[in-house]
C-alpha positions, 0 to 999 in steps of 0.5 A, spaced: 474 312 203 467 311 201 465 304 200 464 305 192 471 307 192 473 301 196 469 296 192 473 299 186 480 298 189 478 291 191 476 290 184 482 292 181 486 288 186 482 282 185 483 283 177 491 283 178 491 277 182 487 273 178 481 272 183 476 270 179 470 269 184 472 275 187 472 279 181 465 276 179 462 277 185 464 285 186 462 286 178 455 283 180 455 288 186 457 294 182 452 292 177 446 292 183 449 298 186 448 302 179 442 299 177 439 301 184 442 308 182 438 308 176 432 306 179 432 312 184 435 317 180 440 319 185 447 317 186 447 312 193 451 314 199 454 309 203 448 308 207 444 306 200 450 302 198 450 298 204 443 297 203 444 294 196 450 289 199 445 287 205 440 285 199 445 281 195 447 278 202 440 276 203 439 273 196 445 269 197 443 266 204 436 264 201 439 261 195 444 257 200 438 254 203 434 252 197 440 249 194 441 245 200 434 243 200 436 241 193 442 237 195 446 242 190 453 242 194 457 245 188 452 251 188 452 252 196 459 252 196 459 258 191 454 262 194 457 261 201 464 264 198 460 269 195 456 271 201 463 271 205 466 276 200 459 280 201 460 280 208 466 283 209 463 290 207 457 289 212 457 292 219 458 286 224 452 282 225 449 281 232 449 275 236 443 271 237 444 273 245 445 280 243 438 280 239 435 277 245 436 282 250 434 288 245 428 284 243 426 283 251 427 290 252 423 292 246 417 287 249 418 290 256 418 297 253 412 296 249 408 292 254 407 286 249 404 280 252 402 275 246 404 274 239 398 279 237 403 284 238 409 281 234 408 286 228 409 292 233 415 289 236 418 287 229 417 294 227 421 297 233 426 292 233 428 292 226 428 300 226 433 299 231 437 293 228 436 294 221 444 293 219 446 289 225 441 283 224 438 278 219 431 279 219 429 272 219 433 271 225 430 277 229 423 274 227 424 267 230 427 270 236 421 275 237 416 269 235 419 265 240 419 270 246 412 272 245 410 265 245 412 263 252 
């Protein structure tokens, strides 16, 4: 079963069970997937669908950070609940320790010694960790390791 079929199946179950938050989140996700398909002119495969889900999850994380700054705990709770639903469809994220090990290996491989090579390291590491780690976390780790 591909991811779009799984989303449709889960949406039907959420409708039957009356889970309004899950219904709204999955409908929004399906809408974003359909929009992306219209933009590209092709039907998305699982990899494309995962990209859309990752983008939606990133939007939720950014919103959570902004709502926390504004002191809007009600909206933080809602966005967090939606993020938890979206993360069920994404591959497991790597821990910070795992990311550090991969970044150290790339830095050694490329021979980068200072912050000037950060772009080169980020290019390689993000290609390697694309769906497995959040870009902000990776950026912070690279910056930290190259600053030492």
